[in-house]
N, C-alpha and C positions, 0 to 999 in steps of 0.2 A: 751716745747711741744714735745710730743712723736712722733716718726716717723710713727707709725701705724704698720700694718702687711705687711710682704713681699708678694707682688703679683706676681712679676716676678724676675727672677735672671738668670745671665749668668756668666759662668766661662771660662777662657781661659788663655793660657800661651803665652808670647811673644816669639819672636825669640831668646831672650836672656835668656829664661828660668824663667822669673818672672811670678808668678801666680797672676792674677787679678780676682776679683769677683765683679760683679755689682748687687746690690740689689735695686729693685724699690719697695718702700713702698706706700701703699694706706691706708689712714685713715679710709675709708669706707669698706675695704676688710675684710672678715671673713673666707675665705677658705684657702686652702693650696697654697703654692707658685708653680708657673709654670716656666719652663725653657724657655729661648729665646736665639737666636743666635745673634752674632754681626759680622760685617764685619771688617777686619783689618783696622786700628789699635785697634778697639774696642771702644775707646773714645779719646777725645782730650781736654786738659785743656788749658785755656787762663787766664793769670794774667794781671790785669789792675791796675797800680799804678797811683797816681797823677803825671802827667808829664812823666809817664812810666819810672821813674828813677830806675836804677838797685838796689839801696840800700834803697828803700822805706821800712819803717817798716811794714806797713799793706797794703796788696794789695787785692782788690776784685778779685774774680775769677769766671769763667763760664766754663761749661763743655758741650760738645756735645757727645752724645752716638750714635754710628752708629749701630742701631739695624736692624734686618731682620725680617719682618713679614712673617711667614710661613702659617698662617691660618686666618680665619675670626675672631677668638677670639682675636687675637692681634690687628686686625683692629678695633674691638669694643673698646679695651683698649685705643688705641691712640685717638679714637673719644671721649672717656670719659675724656682724658687729655685736649683736645681742649675745651670741653664744661663744664668741672668741675670747682669747686671753686679753686681759687688760694691757694696754700699751701696744697692741698689735697694729692698731689703726691710728694714724696721725693726720693732722690737717695743717696745711700752710695756706695762708691767704696773701696774695701779692696785690699791691696797689701800684698801678702804673709800672709794673715790672719789678718792684722792690718789695722785700719782705715786709709785711704789715702786721701779721699775727701768726702765731704757730702754737699748736697744742695737741693734746691727746684726746681722741674721740672716746667717749664713754659708752658703755653698753646700754645706756638709757636712750633708746631710739623711740621717738614718738611717731606713730604712723596712722594714717587713715587707710586701713586695708579694705579696699573695695574689690569686688569681683572683676571689675574692668579697670583699665588704666586710662588716664594717669591718676596716681595716688600722691597725696602730699605726705612728705616724710621730713621730720625734724631731727637732725643729727646734732648732738650736744658734745662739746669739747671743753676742756679746761687747760689752762697753761700749767707750767711746771711748779709754780708757787703753791698751788693747791696741794700737791703731793709732798712738798717740803714741810708743811705745818706739823706733821707727825714725827719729824726727825729731831732728836734733841740737839740743842745748840752746843757746838764745840768750838771754843775760841782758841784755835791753834795759832796764836800770834807768833810771827817769826822772832828771831833772836832780839835781844834788847836794843840792838843797833837799828832795827826797823822803825821807821817813823812815817807819819803822814800817809802818802799814797801806798807805800809798801804794805802797811797794815790792812788797808782797804782791799788791796789786790789779794792778799792772803785769805781774807775772809770770803771774798768772792770765789776764789779757787776752792775753798772748802765746800761752799754751797754747790758748785758745779761738780765736785767729786761725787756728791750724793745723787744729783739728778742733772742730766744733760738732755735738753730738748732743743 
């Protein structure tokens, strides 16, 4: 599934000199991208493993983006997130120009709606593993000649067939 077109983007450097870029994609958007601002630290990632073990192989993650709404256009955008279809809005975070995290924005938008701007808005997103938990496991192992890496590749292909982000 394609991400869509970039609707909003923010770029900032941390106190350690690391450059981050947040790109919000909208599958219905046809115009050019607009800039938005974030409040420090910009975003927060949370990893959730089974039992929250340190060495879990696969961990689902979620992200909170701490945006600042400076005008009514961004307020309209957050309203369309709350009222739009699940999966319409996606986010990609780049660290020093490379993909760092990617996920789907949820309709759960937390905002301080004030009569004047700027307003603090928290956008929440989850990675694809969260959506996979409801899909029953199907071990379509390739033929009996398949061994080692071939089996792992087939299992990953089955996962990606159900959800591609």
